[in-house]
C-alpha positions in Angstrom: 3.8 -17.8 -14.9 6.5 -20.0 -13.4 9.2 -18.5 -11.3 7.1 -15.6 -10.4 6.8 -14.0 -7.0 5.4 -10.7 -5.2 7.5 -9.1 -2.7 6.6 -6.4 -0.4 9.0 -4.0 0.3 9.4 -2.5 4.2 12.2 -0.7 5.9 14.2 -4.0 6.2 14.3 -5.0 3.1 14.3 -1.6 0.9 17.9 -1.2 0.5 18.3 -5.1 -1.1 14.7 -5.1 -3.0 15.1 -1.4 -4.3 12.0 1.0 -5.2 11.3 -0.5 -8.6 12.2 2.5 -10.0 15.2 3.6 -8.7 17.6 0.5 -7.4 20.4 2.4 -6.1 20.1 3.6 -2.5 22.6 6.5 -3.2 20.9 8.3 -5.2 18.9 11.3 -4.0 15.8 10.2 -5.0 15.8 6.9 -3.4 16.2 8.4 0.1 13.6 10.8 -0.3 11.1 7.9 -1.5 12.4 6.0 1.5 11.9 8.6 3.7 8.1 9.4 2.0 7.3 5.4 2.4 8.5 5.4 6.1 5.5 7.8 6.8 3.3 6.0 4.5 3.6 3.0 5.9 1.9 3.8 9.3 -1.2 4.4 6.9 -1.0 1.8 5.4 0.3 1.9 2.2 1.9 -1.2 0.2 4.6 -1.1 -2.3 5.2 -4.9 -3.9 7.6 -5.5 -6.7 6.8 -8.6 -9.1 9.6 -10.3 -9.5 10.7 -13.3 -12.4 13.6 -15.4 -11.1 16.0 -12.4 -9.9 14.7 -9.6 -12.3 11.9 -6.9 -11.2 9.2 -6.7 -13.6 6.5 -4.6 -12.3 5.0 -3.1 -9.0 2.1 -1.9 -7.6 1.4 1.0 -5.0 -1.5 1.2 -3.3 -3.3 2.9 0.1 -6.1 3.5 2.1 -8.3 5.9 -0.1 -8.5 8.5 2.5 -4.7 8.7 2.2 -4.9 8.5 -1.8 -2.1 11.1 -3.2 -4.5 12.2 -6.0 -7.5 14.7 -5.9 -10.6 12.2 -5.1 -12.6 11.3 -2.2 -12.1 7.4 -1.9 -12.8 6.3 1.7 -13.3 3.0 2.5 -11.6 2.0 -0.7 -8.0 0.8 -1.4 -6.7 3.2 -3.9 -4.1 2.4 -6.4 -1.2 4.8 -7.0 1.0 3.3 -9.5 0.9 0.1 -11.3 3.7 -0.6 -13.8 5.5 -3.6 -15.8 8.5 -2.9 -17.1 10.0 -4.7 -20.8 8.0 -5.1 -24.1 8.6 -8.8 -23.6 6.7 -8.9 -20.4 3.5 -6.9 -22.0 0.3 -8.7 -22.7 1.5 -11.5 -20.2 -1.0 -11.0 -17.6 1.6 -9.7 -15.0 -0.5 -6.6 -14.9 -3.2 -8.5 -14.1 -1.7 -10.3 -11.3 -0.8 -7.0 -9.3 -4.2 -5.7 -9.4 -5.3 -9.0 -8.3 -2.9 -9.0 -5.2 -4.6 -5.5 -4.4 -8.3 -6.8 -4.9 -7.4 -9.9 -2.9 -5.9 -7.6 0.2 -9.1 -5.4 0.2 -11.3 -8.0 0.7 -9.2 -9.5 3.3 -9.5 -5.8 4.8 -13.3 -5.5 4.6 -13.0 -2.6 1.8 -15.5 -1.7 -0.1 -13.5 -2.1 -3.0 -10.6 -0.9 -5.0 -10.2 2.7 -6.9 -8.3 4.0 -9.6 -7.3 7.0 -11.7 -6.2 5.9 -14.9 -5.2 7.9 -18.2 -4.1 7.0 -21.4 -1.6 10.0 -21.0 1.6 10.6 -19.3 2.9 9.0 -16.3 -0.4 6.6 -14.9 -1.8 3.2 -16.3 -4.3 3.3 -18.9 -7.8 2.2 -18.2 -7.8 -0.7 -20.3 -6.2 -2.7 -18.1 -8.6 -2.0 -15.3 -11.7 -2.5 -17.4 -10.0 -6.1 -18.5 -10.1 -6.6 -14.6 -13.5 -5.6 -13.9 -13.5 -2.3 -13.1 -16.0 0.2 -14.1 -15.2 3.6 -15.7 -17.6 6.0 -13.1 -16.0 9.1 -13.9 -13.9 11.5 -16.5 -12.4 14.8 -16.1 -9.5 16.3 -18.8 -7.4 13.5 -19.4 -8.3 11.5 -16.3 -10.3 8.1 -15.8 -12.0 7.3 -11.8 -12.3 3.9 -12.1 -13.9 1.3 -9.2 -14.3 -2.5 -8.5 -16.9 -2.6 -5.9 -17.9 -5.5 -3.4 -20.9 -3.7 -2.3 -23.6 -1.7 -2.7 -20.9 2.1 -1.1 -20.5 5.3 -2.3 -18.6 5.6 -5.4 -15.3 7.5 -5.2 -15.2 11.1 -6.4 -13.2 13.5 -8.1 -12.2 16.4 -5.9 -12.5 19.9 -8.0 -8.9 20.3 -8.9 -9.3 23.4 -10.7 -10.6 25.2 -7.5 -7.3 25.5 -6.5 -5.6 26.8 -9.5 -6.0 30.7 -8.8 -4.4 30.7 -5.5 -1.3 30.2 -7.4 0.3 33.6 -8.6 3.5 33.3 -10.2 5.5 30.2 -11.6 4.8 27.3 -9.0 6.2 23.6 -9.0 4.1 21.6 -6.7 5.6 18.3 -6.3 5.5 15.1 -3.8 8.2 12.6 -3.3 6.2 10.0 -3.7 8.2 9.2 -7.0 11.8 9.0 -6.8 12.6 10.4 -10.4 11.1 14.3 -9.6 14.0 15.2 -8.0 16.8 15.6 -10.6 14.7 17.7 -13.0 13.3 19.5 -9.7 16.8 20.6 -8.7 17.3 21.5 -12.6 14.7 23.5 -12.7 15.5 25.5 -10.3 18.3 26.7 -12.1 16.9 26.8 -15.4 14.5 29.4 -13.7 17.1 31.6 -12.0 19.2 31.5 -15.4 16.2 32.8 -17.1 15.3 35.8 -14.1 12.5 34.1 -13.1 11.7 32.9 -9.4 10.1 29.1 -9.2 8.3 28.8 -6.4 8.5 25.4 -5.0 5.8 23.4 -3.0 7.0 19.4 -1.5 3.2 18.0 -0.6 3.7 17.0 2.6 0.6 14.9 3.5 -2.3 13.3 1.6 -4.5 16.0 2.1 -2.2 18.2 0.7 -2.2 16.3 -2.3 -5.7 15.7 -2.6 -6.0 19.9 -2.6 -3.2 19.8 -5.0 -4.4 22.0 -8.7 -4.2 19.3 -11.0 -5.9 15.7 -11.6 -2.6 14.1 -11.2 -1.7 15.3 -7.8 1.8 14.6 -7.1 3.3 17.0 -9.7 1.8 20.2 -11.1 3.4 23.2 -12.8 1.6 26.3 -12.5 1.6 29.9 -13.7 -0.7 32.4 -12.7 -3.7 30.0 -12.3 -3.0 28.0 -15.2 -1.6 24.7 -15.6 1.7 24.4 -17.8 2.2 20.7 -17.0 0.0 18.2 -14.9 3.3 15.3 -14.7 6.8 15.1 -14.3 8.5 17.1 -17.0 12.5 17.3 -17.8 14.5 20.3 -17.6 14.7 20.5 -21.1 10.6 20.3 -21.5 10.6 23.2 -18.8 12.5 25.1 -21.2 10.6 24.7 -24.4 7.7 26.0 -22.2 9.4 28.4 -20.4 10.2 29.8 -24.4 6.4 29.1 -25.4 4.1 30.1 -22.6 6.2 32.7 -20.5 8.3 34.8 -23.6 
């Protein structure tokens, strides 16, 4: 693992280092994510990029559990929101474990009870296998989501918040999302136009706080497409996929 370094992104170096998923500061999603980060940094969120030489090969984003942007209760823990290693050549090289260790080390320094994470073998989340490999234990599963924890001491386990309880308040077609991911906005703009062209009203709700995300109507938290209390998608989708969903579910 020669020439590896972990860079913490902050307001001073975000334009130079990029936000990993988006590097171009002129892209709309870059500024939306940066604005979101500026508010989150005051809450203790950390975004750290793993570099090999000058190449960005991975990143981790974590935050104090009370500010998790997933439907979980995890006060006293650090909570991993995103973990990614980019490039097939970098898979199975220990880079993901290195980023997890970075979070575990910080949690110890902060005297947290441990580190929690939601994992999934589905789309847009890290699989539970990387966390099991690093000493996490599975404490609960719901739908496609696994709640996992690495505990330093005896403490209350993190717990899911029942997102299904929040579905019935959404009548009509709703998109609920957060700017936590800089990639969402392109599809969101296109979906608005698609819905309009189909004579449908797509009600868009941008989540502003962690509490709102914790009360989201899907396990993913930061992205939910809902129609009359039914989940159509619990993760980011393209406009093409949106069109297919409209044809299938709303025909």
